[in-house]
C-alpha positions in Angstrom: -23.0 -108.2 -81.2 -20.9 -105.4 -79.7 -22.0 -101.8 -80.0 -19.6 -99.0 -81.0 -19.4 -96.4 -78.3 -19.5 -92.8 -79.4 -19.2 -89.7 -77.1 -22.9 -88.9 -77.1 -23.9 -92.5 -76.2 -21.4 -92.6 -73.4 -22.6 -89.3 -72.0 -26.2 -90.5 -72.2 -25.2 -93.6 -70.2 -23.7 -91.4 -67.5 -26.7 -89.0 -67.4 -29.2 -91.9 -67.2 -27.3 -93.5 -64.4 -27.3 -90.2 -62.5 -31.0 -89.8 -63.1 -31.8 -93.3 -61.9 -29.3 -93.2 -59.0 -29.2 -89.6 -57.8 -27.2 -90.5 -54.7 -24.6 -92.7 -56.5 -20.9 -91.8 -56.5 -20.0 -91.6 -60.2 -16.3 -91.3 -60.8 -15.1 -90.4 -64.3 -11.9 -92.3 -64.8 -9.9 -94.3 -67.3 -11.4 -94.3 -70.8 -13.0 -90.9 -70.5 -10.5 -89.4 -72.9 -11.0 -92.2 -75.4 -14.8 -92.5 -75.3 -16.0 -89.0 -74.5 -13.3 -87.2 -76.6 -14.4 -83.5 -77.1 -17.5 -84.1 -74.9 -15.3 -85.1 -71.9 -16.1 -81.8 -70.0 -19.8 -82.6 -70.1 -19.2 -85.7 -67.9 -18.4 -83.4 -65.0 -22.2 -82.7 -64.7 -23.4 -86.2 -64.0 -20.1 -87.2 -62.3 -19.1 -86.6 -58.7 -15.4 -87.0 -59.1 -12.7 -87.3 -61.7 -9.5 -89.3 -61.7 -6.5 -87.0 -62.5 -3.8 -89.5 -62.2 -3.0 -93.0 -61.1 -5.0 -95.1 -63.6 -4.3 -98.8 -63.3 -2.2 -99.3 -66.4 -2.4 -96.2 -68.6 -1.0 -92.7 -68.1 -4.2 -90.8 -68.9 -4.4 -87.1 -69.9 -2.1 -84.4 -68.7 -3.1 -83.4 -65.1 -2.9 -79.6 -65.7 -4.9 -79.9 -68.9 -7.7 -81.7 -67.0 -7.5 -79.1 -64.2 -7.8 -76.3 -66.8 -10.9 -78.1 -68.3 -12.5 -78.2 -64.8 -11.8 -74.5 -64.3 -13.0 -73.5 -67.7 -16.3 -75.4 -67.1 -16.8 -73.4 -63.9 -16.4 -76.2 -61.5 -14.4 -76.1 -58.3 -12.1 -78.7 -56.7 -11.7 -79.9 -53.1 -8.1 -79.2 -52.3 -5.8 -77.3 -49.8 -4.9 -75.1 -52.8 -7.2 -73.2 -55.2 -7.3 -74.4 -58.8 -5.7 -71.1 -59.9 -2.8 -71.6 -57.5 -2.2 -75.1 -58.8 -2.3 -74.1 -62.4 -0.1 -71.0 -61.9 2.5 -72.8 -59.9 2.8 -75.9 -62.0 2.1 -74.8 -65.6 5.8 -74.6 -66.5 6.6 -78.1 -65.1 8.1 -80.0 -68.0 7.0 -83.4 -66.6 3.4 -82.3 -66.9 3.8 -81.4 -70.6 5.3 -84.8 -71.5 2.0 -86.2 -72.9 0.2 -83.0 -73.7 -0.5 -83.5 -77.4 -1.0 -87.2 -77.4 -4.4 -88.5 -78.4 -3.3 -92.1 -78.1 -3.6 -94.3 -75.1 -0.1 -94.6 -73.5 0.5 -97.7 -71.4 2.6 -97.4 -68.3 6.0 -98.9 -68.4 7.5 -101.2 -65.6 8.9 -98.2 -63.7 5.5 -96.5 -63.7 3.8 -99.7 -62.5 6.2 -100.8 -59.9 8.4 -97.8 -58.8 9.2 -99.3 -55.4 10.6 -102.6 -56.8 13.0 -101.0 -59.2 14.7 -98.7 -56.7 
């Protein structure tokens, strides 16, 4: 039998894995938006890193929305630019707002998956 995953259970899995494997590299990636929902920000505590972009076959959350979540939670990013600089310089970029209010999983199209072939 399969178990229905809810946000609390998914977060418990992440925390238990961190507790049992304190030196492990835990990357929060595809599926976090779907499975963690409103508790997504809490995954930053047991996780070491977070995928912003480049999921294998789905578009994922809006990058700037994710960066704002990281900043609001009090975390810092490793980058040549500060998180404030990135947010302030890119917040008006219309391509970033394309999927902002979408709660559905959006699959990549052929152009997204193979941009070098279609040129």
